[in-house]
Every structure is written in structure tokens, then in C-alpha cells.
C-alpha positions in Angstrom: 44.0 135.8 57.4 40.7 134.2 56.3 39.5 133.4 52.8 37.9 136.2 50.9 34.1 136.0 50.6 33.8 133.3 53.3 32.3 134.5 56.5 34.0 133.3 59.6 31.7 131.9 62.3 32.6 133.8 65.4 32.8 131.8 68.7 31.4 128.7 67.0 33.7 126.3 68.8 32.7 127.7 72.2 29.0 127.6 71.4 29.3 124.0 70.1 31.2 122.9 73.2 28.5 124.4 75.4 25.7 122.8 73.5 27.3 119.4 73.6 28.0 119.8 77.3 24.3 120.3 78.1 23.3 117.2 76.1 25.7 114.9 78.0 24.5 112.4 80.6 25.3 112.7 83.4 25.1 116.4 83.2 28.2 118.1 84.6 27.0 121.6 85.6 30.4 122.8 86.7 31.9 121.9 83.3 29.0 123.6 81.5 29.3 126.7 83.5 33.0 126.9 82.6 32.1 126.5 78.9 29.4 129.2 79.3 32.0 131.6 80.7 34.3 130.8 77.8 31.5 131.6 75.3 30.7 134.8 77.2 34.3 135.9 77.1 34.5 135.2 73.4 31.3 137.2 72.5 32.5 140.1 74.6 35.9 140.0 73.0 34.5 139.7 69.4 31.6 142.2 70.2 29.0 139.7 69.0 25.5 141.2 69.1 23.4 138.3 67.9 23.7 134.7 66.8 21.7 133.1 64.0 21.4 129.6 62.5 22.3 129.0 58.9 18.7 127.9 58.2 17.4 131.2 59.6 19.7 133.2 57.3 18.5 131.3 54.2 14.9 132.0 55.0 15.5 135.7 55.3 12.2 137.6 55.5 10.0 134.9 53.8 7.0 134.0 55.9 7.0 130.3 56.9 3.3 129.7 56.4 2.0 131.2 53.2 -1.7 131.1 52.3 -2.8 130.5 48.8 
């Protein structure tokens, strides 16, 4: 299946397609709704509870504004 130790990003293609759709001009609402439905179906099928960005994962629980 996948490589050992490398986490697979679940529903990444669907999420990226939706994000790119909303940035296009002119905005095609029907196309974006179809992509939203594709993403929704994927997260339901894969039982995704929450998404996070790579930057958020690296920060962990460190506060972003530390006072000296």
C-alpha cells in the first residue's frame, strides 16, 4: 500500500480542487458545489474528523507570541 512512516494526506486532492475553484475568476458556483460534494463524500468515506495545515502541526502547542 503506502510507504511506511509516511502519513497519507486524506482527501487532499478534493480539498485542493475546491480551494482552487473558489479562487478562479469568474467564479463558477455550480462547479465549486460539485467539488464541495466530492470533498464531503471523501471525508465521510474516510471518517475524517479534522483537517490541519502542515504549519499548524509543526507549531504544536507552542504559543505564537512569547513574552520575555
